[in-house]
C-alpha positions, 0 to 999 in steps of 0.5 A: 056978343053971344046970347045967354042961351047960346053960352048955356048950350055951349057950357052944357055940351062941354061939361057933357064931353068932359064927363064922358071923357073922364068915365071912358076907359080904353079897352085893353088891347088883347095879346095877339097870341093868347087873345088876353089883355095884360091889364087887371083890376086894381081893386081886388074882390076880397073873400074873408077867411076864418082866423086860426085855420090857415094862419101861415099860408105860404103857397097857393094854386087853383085845383084842376080837378075840383072846381071852385077850390084852391090848394094851400098849405102852411110853412115850417112848424105847422101841420103837415097838411094841405088845405082846400079853400073854396073861392068864396072863402067860406069853406076850408077843408084839411087833408093829411098826406100820409108818410111825409113831413113839413120841414119847411113847405114854401110853395105849391104848383100843379101840372102833369106827371108820370101818368097820362091824363093825371093832374099832380100837385108839387109841394115844395119843401124848399125853405131854408132860413139863413141858407143853413149849410147843413141843409144841403138837400131839398124835397119836392113831393109829387102826388095826384090831385084829389078828384073828390072832396072825400078823397085822401092822399095815400103814401103809395101815391106820393113821390119824393123828388130830391135835389141840391143846388149846384153852388151852395144851399139856398133859401127859396119860397117859389116853385114853378111848373112849366106846362110846356116843357114840364120842367120845375123851377125854383127861385131863391129868396135872397136880399140881393138876388133871385136865382133861377134853378131848373129841374129838367123833366122827367124827374123820378124818385130815388137819388139826388138831382143837381139843379141847373143854375139858369141865371137870375131875375133882374131887379127882383129881390126876396121872392116869396111866390110865383106861378105860370099860367096854365098855357105857359105864356105868362109868369108871375113872381111876387115879393112882400110888396110887388107882383112882377109880370112877364109875357113869354115869347114863342119858343122861349124857355122859362129861364130866357123869359125870367132873365129879362126884366119884367114887363110890369108890376101888377096891381097888389094890395099890401097884406100882413105877410103876403107870400102866395100867388096864383093864376086861376085855371082859366087865366081870367085873373090871379089870387093872392093870400097872406100869412095872418101874423098879428092881423085879426084875419086875412082875405083871399084876394082876386084880381080879375083880368080886364 
């Protein structure tokens, strides 16, 4: 029979082992190409936003020229305005681009454009509730990002890119800019599919471009937003209830990536009507933002990469 002290020592050692095992978390393996893991914190950092300022946020992107700020906008029936939100949620600045209207702005992207070394915003006037057949053309507004908080969007700097679908009018809430090919992609919002449409680079104002139907995203329905990482290697597509994640293979197009099933669903906390998502510009995590609907207020949510 073992002595009492021996049993105490054994039980203590076992308890310590179990405690360490329970607290230990495996460090995620980095991707061999990017050096980043595909694991993100399950509980986001939350930054409250003042109510009744941006109550119907529909798109979101991290500014490349103004550190510490994100661009967002509201959808149809609201101000033809772009908003800068500080990443701590404490500041919201409004800007009114000259000479354009908000028919149904649904998403925003950032990327390169006609002038070398200039960062551009792409504002997608791509919504079309019920896929109204009378709405057979859609607009994307391209404008240089502001480089100062005191700047303005002047009409002479804003270009209107016009496109139509090759099949029939669609409702869409997702606009993607591919930093590798410089193509734009629109993802349709439908109950039974998420079609992928491509607008090839370069795009010029004047005339109507017919988008190319690339395919559809397996098992994704009712897409409300998305983003491509700054280096083009990761893609997010969100719905009201999920965020889907893809890793892009070397020499693979966005269309080829998205027509494969997603790698996984990422952490997400349900929002009143979540439509917006974006990577931060360092690809250290991703943000989500929601329409307020009947909630007292909403938060800007940040899921940090592990």
